C-alpha positions as a Markdown table, in Angstrom:
| # | Residue | x | y | z |
|---|---|---|---|---|
| 1 | Met | -10.3 | -23.9 | 45.0 |
| 2 | Asn | -13.6 | -26.0 | 44.9 |
| 3 | Lys | -15.6 | -22.9 | 44.3 |
| 4 | Ile | -13.6 | -21.9 | 41.4 |
| 5 | Ile | -13.9 | -25.5 | 40.0 |
| 6 | Ser | -17.7 | -25.2 | 40.7 |
| 7 | Leu | -18.1 | -21.8 | 39.0 |
| 8 | Phe | -16.2 | -23.0 | 36.1 |
| 9 | Lys | -18.3 | -26.1 | 35.7 |
| 10 | Lys | -21.4 | -24.0 | 35.7 |
| 11 | Asn | -20.1 | -21.6 | 33.0 |
| 12 | Ile | -18.7 | -24.3 | 30.9 |
| 13 | Val | -21.5 | -24.0 | 28.3 |
| 14 | Phe | -21.1 | -20.3 | 28.0 |
| 15 | Ile | -17.3 | -20.8 | 27.6 |
| 16 | Ile | -17.5 | -23.2 | 24.8 |
| 17 | Leu | -20.2 | -21.0 | 23.0 |
| 18 | Thr | -18.1 | -18.0 | 23.6 |
| 19 | Ile | -15.1 | -19.6 | 21.8 |
| 20 | Ile | -17.1 | -21.3 | 19.2 |
| 21 | Ser | -18.6 | -17.7 | 18.3 |
| 22 | Ile | -15.1 | -16.0 | 18.2 |
| 23 | Phe | -13.9 | -18.7 | 15.7 |
| 24 | Val | -17.0 | -18.4 | 13.6 |
| 25 | Leu | -16.6 | -14.5 | 13.4 |
| 26 | Ile | -13.1 | -14.9 | 12.5 |
| 27 | Phe | -14.0 | -17.4 | 9.7 |
| 28 | Leu | -16.7 | -15.3 | 8.4 |
| 29 | Thr | -14.8 | -12.1 | 8.2 |
| 30 | Lys | -12.1 | -13.9 | 6.3 |
| 31 | Leu | -14.7 | -15.3 | 4.0 |
| 32 | Phe | -16.6 | -12.3 | 3.2 |
| 33 | Val | -13.7 | -9.6 | 3.0 |
| 34 | Pro | -13.1 | -9.0 | -0.7 |
| 35 | His | -10.0 | -10.6 | -2.1 |
| 36 | Thr | -8.6 | -7.3 | -3.9 |
| 37 | Lys | -5.1 | -6.4 | -4.8 |
| 38 | His | -5.8 | -2.7 | -4.3 |
| 39 | Gly | -5.1 | -2.5 | -0.5 |
| 40 | Ile | -6.7 | -5.3 | 1.3 |
| 41 | Tyr | -4.2 | -8.2 | 0.1 |
| 42 | Gln | -1.2 | -5.8 | 0.5 |
| 43 | Ser | -2.2 | -5.3 | 4.3 |
| 44 | Gln | -2.9 | -9.0 | 4.9 |
| 45 | Cys | 0.4 | -10.0 | 3.1 |
| 46 | Met | 2.3 | -7.7 | 5.0 |
| 47 | Tyr | 1.8 | -9.6 | 8.3 |
| 48 | Lys | 3.6 | -12.8 | 6.5 |
| 49 | Gln | 6.7 | -11.0 | 5.5 |
| 50 | Pro | 9.8 | -12.1 | 7.2 |
| 51 | Glu | 10.4 | -10.0 | 10.2 |
| 52 | Asp | 12.9 | -7.0 | 9.7 |
| 53 | Ser | 13.4 | -7.9 | 6.0 |
| 54 | Ile | 11.8 | -5.0 | 4.4 |
| 55 | Asp | 14.2 | -2.2 | 3.7 |
| 56 | Val | 12.2 | 0.1 | 1.8 |
| 57 | Val | 8.5 | 0.4 | 2.2 |
| 58 | Phe | 6.6 | 2.1 | -0.8 |
| 59 | Met | 3.4 | 4.2 | 0.5 |
| 60 | Gly | 0.5 | 5.8 | -1.0 |
| 61 | Ser | -2.3 | 5.1 | -3.4 |
| 62 | Ser | -2.7 | 2.8 | -6.3 |
| 63 | His | 0.0 | 4.7 | -7.9 |
| 64 | Ile | 2.4 | 2.7 | -5.7 |
| 65 | His | 1.1 | -1.0 | -6.0 |
| 66 | Cys | 0.3 | -0.4 | -9.8 |
| 67 | Asp | 3.5 | 1.4 | -10.7 |
| 68 | Val | 6.6 | 0.4 | -8.3 |
| 69 | Asn | 7.8 | -3.2 | -9.6 |
| 70 | Thr | 9.1 | -4.7 | -6.4 |
| 71 | Ala | 10.2 | -7.5 | -8.7 |
| 72 | Tyr | 12.2 | -5.1 | -10.8 |
| 73 | Leu | 13.9 | -3.4 | -8.0 |
| 74 | Trp | 15.0 | -6.8 | -6.5 |
| 75 | Gln | 16.1 | -8.2 | -9.5 |
| 76 | Asn | 18.1 | -5.3 | -10.6 |
| 77 | Tyr | 18.9 | -3.4 | -7.5 |
| 78 | Gly | 18.7 | -6.0 | -4.7 |
| 79 | Ile | 16.3 | -3.8 | -3.0 |
| 80 | Ser | 14.1 | -5.6 | -0.4 |
| 81 | Gly | 11.0 | -3.5 | -1.1 |
| 82 | Tyr | 7.4 | -3.7 | -0.1 |
| 83 | Asp | 4.2 | -1.7 | -1.7 |
| 84 | Tyr | 2.2 | -1.0 | 1.3 |
| 85 | Ser | -0.5 | 1.1 | -0.3 |
| 86 | Ala | -4.2 | 1.1 | -0.8 |
| 87 | Ala | -6.6 | 3.0 | -3.5 |
| 88 | Glu | -6.8 | 6.8 | -3.1 |
| 89 | Gln | -5.3 | 6.7 | 0.4 |
| 90 | Pro | -5.0 | 9.9 | 2.3 |
| 91 | Leu | -1.9 | 11.0 | 4.5 |
| 92 | Trp | -4.0 | 10.1 | 7.8 |
| 93 | Ile | -4.4 | 6.4 | 6.7 |
| 94 | Thr | -0.6 | 6.4 | 5.5 |
| 95 | Tyr | 0.4 | 7.5 | 8.9 |
| 96 | Tyr | -1.3 | 4.4 | 10.5 |
| 97 | Phe | -0.1 | 2.2 | 7.9 |
| 98 | Leu | 3.3 | 3.3 | 8.7 |
| 99 | Lys | 2.8 | 2.8 | 12.4 |
| 100 | Glu | 1.5 | -0.8 | 11.6 |
| 101 | Ile | 4.3 | -2.1 | 9.6 |
| 102 | Cys | 7.0 | -0.7 | 12.1 |
| 103 | Lys | 5.8 | -3.1 | 14.6 |
| 104 | Thr | 7.3 | -6.0 | 12.6 |
| 105 | Gln | 9.9 | -4.3 | 10.1 |
| 106 | Ser | 12.6 | -1.7 | 10.6 |
| 107 | Pro | 12.7 | -0.1 | 7.3 |
| 108 | Lys | 15.3 | 2.1 | 6.2 |
| 109 | Leu | 13.4 | 4.2 | 3.9 |
| 110 | Ile | 9.8 | 5.2 | 3.2 |
| 111 | Val | 9.2 | 6.2 | -0.2 |
| 112 | Leu | 5.8 | 8.2 | -0.1 |
| 113 | Asp | 4.0 | 9.1 | -3.3 |
| 114 | Leu | 1.8 | 12.1 | -3.2 |
| 115 | Phe | -0.9 | 11.7 | -5.9 |
| 116 | Ala | -3.9 | 11.3 | -3.6 |
| 117 | Pro | -3.4 | 14.0 | -1.1 |
| 118 | Ala | -3.0 | 16.4 | -4.0 |
| 119 | Ser | -5.9 | 15.1 | -6.0 |
| 120 | Phe | -8.6 | 14.3 | -3.2 |
| 121 | Thr | -9.1 | 17.2 | -0.5 |
| 122 | Asp | -12.0 | 16.1 | 1.6 |
| 123 | Asp | -11.2 | 15.2 | 5.3 |
| 124 | Tyr | -13.3 | 12.2 | 5.0 |
| 125 | Gln | -12.8 | 10.0 | 2.0 |
| 126 | Tyr | -15.2 | 6.9 | 1.8 |
| 127 | Asp | -14.8 | 5.6 | -2.0 |
| 128 | Phe | -12.2 | 3.3 | -1.4 |
| 129 | Met | -12.5 | 2.9 | 2.4 |
| 130 | Pro | -12.7 | -1.1 | 2.4 |
| 131 | Asp | -9.4 | -1.4 | 0.4 |
| 132 | Asn | -7.8 | 0.9 | 3.2 |
| 133 | Leu | -9.3 | -0.6 | 6.2 |
| 134 | Tyr | -10.3 | -4.4 | 5.9 |
| 135 | Gly | -7.0 | -5.9 | 5.5 |
| 136 | Met | -5.3 | -4.6 | 8.8 |
| 137 | Asn | -5.4 | -6.7 | 11.8 |
| 138 | Phe | -7.6 | -5.5 | 15.0 |
| 139 | Ser | -5.5 | -3.5 | 17.0 |
| 140 | Leu | -5.4 | -0.2 | 19.1 |
| 141 | Asn | -4.0 | 1.4 | 16.0 |
| 142 | Lys | -6.6 | 0.2 | 13.9 |
| 143 | Leu | -9.1 | 1.9 | 15.9 |
| 144 | Gln | -7.2 | 5.0 | 16.2 |
| 145 | Met | -7.2 | 5.1 | 12.3 |
| 146 | Ile | -11.0 | 4.4 | 11.9 |
| 147 | Leu | -11.9 | 7.2 | 14.5 |
| 148 | Thr | -9.4 | 9.5 | 12.3 |
| 149 | Cys | -10.7 | 8.4 | 8.9 |
| 150 | Cys | -14.6 | 8.0 | 9.7 |
| 151 | Glu | -17.3 | 10.3 | 10.8 |
| 152 | Phe | -18.6 | 8.8 | 14.1 |
| 153 | Asp | -22.2 | 7.9 | 12.6 |
| 154 | Lys | -20.2 | 5.9 | 9.8 |
| 155 | Ile | -18.1 | 3.8 | 11.9 |
| 156 | Thr | -20.3 | 1.0 | 11.9 |
| 157 | Glu | -20.4 | 0.7 | 8.0 |
| 158 | Tyr | -16.8 | -0.3 | 8.4 |
| 159 | Phe | -16.0 | -1.6 | 11.8 |
| 160 | Pro | -16.3 | -4.5 | 12.8 |
| 161 | Thr | -15.1 | -5.7 | 9.2 |
| 162 | Leu | -18.0 | -8.1 | 8.9 |
| 163 | Phe | -20.5 | -5.3 | 9.3 |
| 164 | Gly | -19.3 | -3.8 | 6.1 |
| 165 | Ser | -18.6 | -7.0 | 4.1 |
| 166 | His | -21.2 | -9.5 | 5.2 |
| 167 | Thr | -23.6 | -8.4 | 2.2 |
| 168 | Arg | -21.0 | -10.2 | -0.4 |
| 169 | Tyr | -22.5 | -13.7 | 0.3 |
| 170 | Thr | -24.2 | -13.3 | -3.0 |
| 171 | Glu | -20.9 | -12.4 | -4.8 |
| 172 | Leu | -18.6 | -15.2 | -3.4 |
| 173 | Asp | -16.9 | -17.4 | -6.2 |
| 174 | Glu | -13.9 | -19.6 | -6.6 |
| 175 | Thr | -11.3 | -16.4 | -5.7 |
| 176 | Asp | -13.0 | -16.5 | -2.4 |
| 177 | Lys | -12.2 | -20.3 | -1.9 |
| 178 | Glu | -8.8 | -19.8 | -3.2 |
| 179 | Lys | -7.9 | -17.8 | -0.6 |
| 180 | Phe | -8.3 | -20.3 | 2.2 |
| 181 | Asp | -5.8 | -22.4 | 0.1 |
| 182 | Leu | -3.0 | -19.7 | 0.3 |
| 183 | Ser | -0.2 | -20.7 | 2.4 |
| 184 | Asn | 2.2 | -18.2 | 4.4 |
| 185 | Lys | 4.7 | -18.7 | 1.6 |
| 186 | Asp | 2.3 | -17.7 | -1.0 |
| 187 | Met | 1.6 | -14.7 | 1.0 |
| 188 | Ala | 5.2 | -13.8 | 1.9 |
| 189 | Ser | 6.1 | -14.1 | -1.8 |
| 190 | Phe | 3.5 | -11.1 | -2.4 |
| 191 | Lys | 5.3 | -7.8 | -2.4 |
| 192 | Gly | 2.2 | -5.8 | -3.1 |
| 193 | Phe | 2.8 | -5.0 | -6.7 |
| 194 | Thr | -0.2 | -5.4 | -8.9 |
| 195 | Pro | 0.9 | -5.3 | -12.9 |
| 196 | Tyr | -1.4 | -3.8 | -15.2 |
| 197 | Phe | -1.4 | -4.7 | -19.0 |
| 198 | Gly | -2.6 | -2.8 | -22.0 |
| 199 | Lys | -2.1 | 0.7 | -23.3 |
| 200 | Thr | -4.2 | 4.3 | -23.3 |
| 201 | Lys | -3.9 | 6.4 | -26.3 |
| 202 | Thr | -3.3 | 10.0 | -24.6 |
| 203 | Glu | -1.3 | 13.0 | -25.2 |
| 204 | Cys | 0.6 | 14.6 | -22.5 |
| 205 | Asn | 2.2 | 18.0 | -22.1 |
| 206 | Glu | 4.5 | 18.6 | -19.2 |
| 207 | Ile | 2.6 | 21.3 | -16.8 |
| 208 | Ile | 5.2 | 23.9 | -15.6 |
| 209 | Thr | 4.1 | 26.4 | -12.7 |
| 210 | Asp | 5.4 | 28.3 | -9.9 |
| 211 | Glu | 1.9 | 28.5 | -8.4 |
| 212 | His | 1.4 | 27.0 | -5.0 |
| 213 | Ala | -1.8 | 25.3 | -3.8 |
| 214 | Glu | -3.4 | 25.7 | -0.1 |
| 215 | Leu | -3.3 | 22.1 | 1.5 |
| 216 | Thr | -6.0 | 21.3 | 4.0 |
| 217 | Glu | -5.0 | 21.3 | 7.6 |
| 218 | Lys | -5.7 | 17.7 | 8.0 |
| 219 | Thr | -3.2 | 16.8 | 5.2 |
| 220 | Arg | -0.6 | 19.3 | 6.5 |
| 221 | Thr | -0.9 | 17.8 | 10.0 |
| 222 | Tyr | -0.6 | 14.1 | 8.9 |
| 223 | Leu | 2.4 | 14.8 | 6.6 |
| 224 | Gln | 4.0 | 16.5 | 9.6 |
| 225 | Lys | 3.2 | 13.4 | 11.9 |
| 226 | Ile | 4.8 | 11.0 | 9.1 |
| 227 | Ile | 7.9 | 13.4 | 9.0 |
| 228 | Asp | 8.2 | 13.4 | 12.8 |
| 229 | Tyr | 7.5 | 9.7 | 13.1 |
| 230 | Thr | 10.2 | 8.8 | 10.5 |
| 231 | Asn | 12.9 | 11.1 | 12.2 |
| 232 | Glu | 12.0 | 9.9 | 15.7 |
| 233 | Asn | 12.5 | 6.3 | 14.6 |
| 234 | Gly | 15.5 | 6.7 | 12.3 |
| 235 | Ile | 14.0 | 6.3 | 9.0 |
| 236 | Glu | 14.7 | 8.2 | 5.9 |
| 237 | Leu | 11.8 | 9.8 | 4.0 |
| 238 | Tyr | 11.7 | 10.1 | 0.3 |
| 239 | Leu | 8.6 | 12.0 | -1.2 |
| 240 | Ile | 7.8 | 11.3 | -4.9 |
| 241 | Val | 5.1 | 11.7 | -7.6 |
| 242 | Ser | 4.8 | 8.7 | -10.0 |
| 243 | Pro | 4.6 | 9.6 | -13.7 |
| 244 | Tyr | 1.0 | 10.3 | -14.8 |
| 245 | Ile | -1.5 | 12.7 | -16.6 |
| 246 | Ser | -1.5 | 15.5 | -14.2 |
| 247 | Thr | -3.6 | 18.5 | -13.7 |
| 248 | Tyr | -2.7 | 21.8 | -13.3 |
| 249 | Glu | -4.3 | 21.9 | -9.7 |
| 250 | Glu | -2.3 | 18.8 | -8.8 |
| 251 | Glu | 1.0 | 20.4 | -9.9 |
| 252 | Thr | 0.4 | 23.5 | -7.7 |
| 253 | Ala | 0.0 | 21.0 | -4.8 |
| 254 | Tyr | 3.1 | 19.5 | -5.5 |
| 255 | Asn | 4.6 | 22.7 | -5.5 |
| 256 | Thr | 3.5 | 23.0 | -2.0 |
| 257 | Phe | 4.7 | 19.8 | -1.0 |
| 258 | Lys | 8.0 | 20.4 | -2.5 |
| 259 | Ala | 8.6 | 23.6 | -0.3 |
| 260 | Ile | 7.5 | 21.5 | 2.8 |
| 261 | Ala | 10.1 | 18.9 | 1.9 |
| 262 | Asn | 12.8 | 21.6 | 1.4 |
| 263 | Glu | 11.8 | 23.0 | 5.0 |
| 264 | Asn | 12.6 | 19.4 | 6.5 |
| 265 | Asn | 15.6 | 18.6 | 4.3 |
| 266 | Ile | 13.7 | 15.8 | 2.6 |
| 267 | Ile | 14.3 | 15.0 | -0.9 |
| 268 | Met | 11.2 | 15.1 | -3.2 |
| 269 | Asp | 11.0 | 14.2 | -7.0 |
| 270 | Asn | 8.1 | 14.9 | -9.2 |
| 271 | Met | 8.5 | 12.3 | -12.0 |
| 272 | Asn | 6.1 | 14.1 | -14.2 |
| 273 | His | 9.1 | 16.3 | -14.8 |
| 274 | His | 11.6 | 13.4 | -15.7 |
| 275 | Tyr | 9.9 | 11.8 | -18.7 |
| 276 | Ala | 13.0 | 12.2 | -20.8 |
| 277 | Asn | 15.6 | 11.0 | -18.4 |
| 278 | Met | 13.4 | 8.0 | -17.6 |
| 279 | Gly | 12.8 | 7.1 | -21.3 |
| 280 | Phe | 9.0 | 7.4 | -20.3 |
| 281 | Ile | 6.7 | 7.6 | -23.3 |
| 282 | Pro | 3.1 | 8.1 | -22.0 |
| 283 | Glu | 1.2 | 6.5 | -25.0 |
| 284 | Lys | 3.5 | 3.5 | -24.5 |
| 285 | His | 4.0 | 3.2 | -20.8 |
| 286 | Leu | 0.3 | 4.4 | -19.5 |
| 287 | Phe | -2.4 | 1.6 | -18.8 |
| 288 | Asp | -4.6 | 4.7 | -18.4 |
| 289 | Asn | -4.3 | 8.4 | -17.6 |
| 290 | Ser | -3.4 | 7.5 | -14.0 |
| 291 | His | -1.5 | 4.3 | -14.0 |
| 292 | Leu | 1.4 | 2.6 | -15.6 |
| 293 | Asn | 1.2 | -0.5 | -17.4 |
| 294 | Tyr | 3.8 | -3.4 | -16.8 |
| 295 | Ser | 6.2 | -2.1 | -19.2 |
| 296 | Gly | 5.9 | 1.3 | -17.5 |
| 297 | Ser | 6.5 | 0.0 | -14.2 |
| 298 | Lys | 9.8 | -1.2 | -15.4 |
| 299 | Ile | 10.8 | 2.0 | -16.9 |
| 300 | Phe | 9.7 | 4.0 | -13.8 |
| 301 | Ser | 11.2 | 1.6 | -11.3 |
| 302 | Asp | 14.6 | 1.4 | -13.0 |
| 303 | Tyr | 14.7 | 5.3 | -12.9 |
| 304 | Leu | 13.4 | 5.0 | -9.0 |
| 305 | Gly | 16.0 | 2.4 | -8.2 |
| 306 | Lys | 18.6 | 4.4 | -9.5 |
| 307 | Lys | 17.7 | 7.4 | -7.3 |
| 308 | Ile | 17.2 | 5.3 | -4.2 |
| 309 | Lys | 20.7 | 3.9 | -4.7 |
| 310 | Glu | 22.0 | 7.3 | -5.3 |
| 311 | Tyr | 20.2 | 9.2 | -2.5 |
| 312 | Tyr | 20.4 | 6.3 | 0.2 |
| 313 | Asp | 22.5 | 3.5 | 1.6 |
| 314 | Ile | 20.1 | 0.6 | 1.0 |
| 315 | Glu | 21.7 | -2.8 | 1.1 |
| 316 | Asp | 21.8 | -5.5 | -1.5 |
| 317 | His | 20.5 | -8.7 | -0.2 |
| 318 | Arg | 20.2 | -10.9 | -3.5 |
| 319 | Gly | 21.8 | -14.2 | -2.7 |
| 320 | Asp | 20.8 | -14.1 | 1.3 |
| 321 | Pro | 18.6 | -17.1 | 2.1 |
| 322 | Tyr | 16.7 | -14.9 | 4.6 |
| 323 | Tyr | 15.4 | -12.8 | 1.5 |
| 324 | Ser | 14.4 | -15.8 | -0.5 |
| 325 | Ser | 10.7 | -14.6 | -0.6 |
| 326 | Trp | 11.7 | -12.1 | -3.1 |
| 327 | Asp | 13.0 | -14.4 | -5.5 |
| 328 | Asp | 9.6 | -16.3 | -5.0 |
| 329 | Gly | 7.9 | -13.1 | -5.7 |
| 330 | Cys | 9.9 | -12.5 | -9.0 |
| 331 | Leu | 8.7 | -15.9 | -10.0 |
| 332 | Glu | 5.1 | -15.0 | -9.2 |
| 333 | Ile | 5.2 | -12.0 | -11.6 |
| 334 | Glu | 7.1 | -13.6 | -14.4 |
| 335 | Lys | 4.2 | -16.3 | -14.2 |
| 336 | Ile | 1.5 | -13.5 | -14.4 |
| 337 | Val | 3.2 | -11.8 | -17.4 |
| 338 | Ser | 3.6 | -15.3 | -19.0 |
| 339 | Glu | -0.1 | -16.1 | -18.6 |
| 340 | His | -1.2 | -12.7 | -20.1 |
| 341 | Lys | 1.2 | -13.3 | -23.1 |
| 342 | Ser | -0.4 | -16.7 | -23.7 |
| 343 | Lys | -3.9 | -15.1 | -23.5 |
| 344 | Lys | -2.9 | -12.8 | -26.1 |
| 345 | Lys | -1.8 | -15.3 | -28.5 |
């Protein structure tokens, strides 16, 4: 015992310095990580959600967190949903996101948008890597994800997180200061949805084709992993394509995804073919050629909510105090919309 005490005393300075270094590293990481709502904040706030409260997880690229209005779905359908997505997210990252959220949540349904795997076909995609990586907590799951999505010689560009974000010291502003003031309640009220305001002048013609594109082996592998994981954990899987100005090549990829869905008894809806049923008008409801504006998000989410209620048994939790953070989230969206209207006057 005396030897242990003596050893501890000799190393007390080292132990104290190690503890201080860890806290400094955590602080600097939080300081320098960008405060974006295109994946990073979606991941950070996921950890603040009440345990086992999210019934429906919406996953995929920015088409999810810009288009799926979780506030509207809660107010009108009682769906406790969360947009757990990131910009241009490939399916191999979606797979690890799925495993991550299931550590604290027991979702009944995963709604997966297929825009990114239809549009971006490289095995390694780096343009929006920070949005996909920086918000996730350190774990074995995150290490496995990094090894899957980064070539070995590029890993240190993104991991540890501080290595990739430390150069932001010249860009720090009030927004970075504000994130230290966010309470757990503030973060729990955020449900992933990031509204856009404005319109794009565009014309859209529905693309109808029977052609099928070849998917990459990596895309096929991780789609199957997602299918297997949801089956093994008793989770329903609903594949969608949110409305946008698609290309012929993308539509041929969606045909291939549809065939895979049919083989696995999974429902898939390509919303690019449902404009009339939705009441969707591209020049009125698109922010740009790829994302919906706030009005469009309500049109689409109304139609999506009806489909979810038609296909799946999702409980209505409105009025339950345990789900009050969704009421708080609706108030936050109303505040954002009100501020936007005030700026226009």
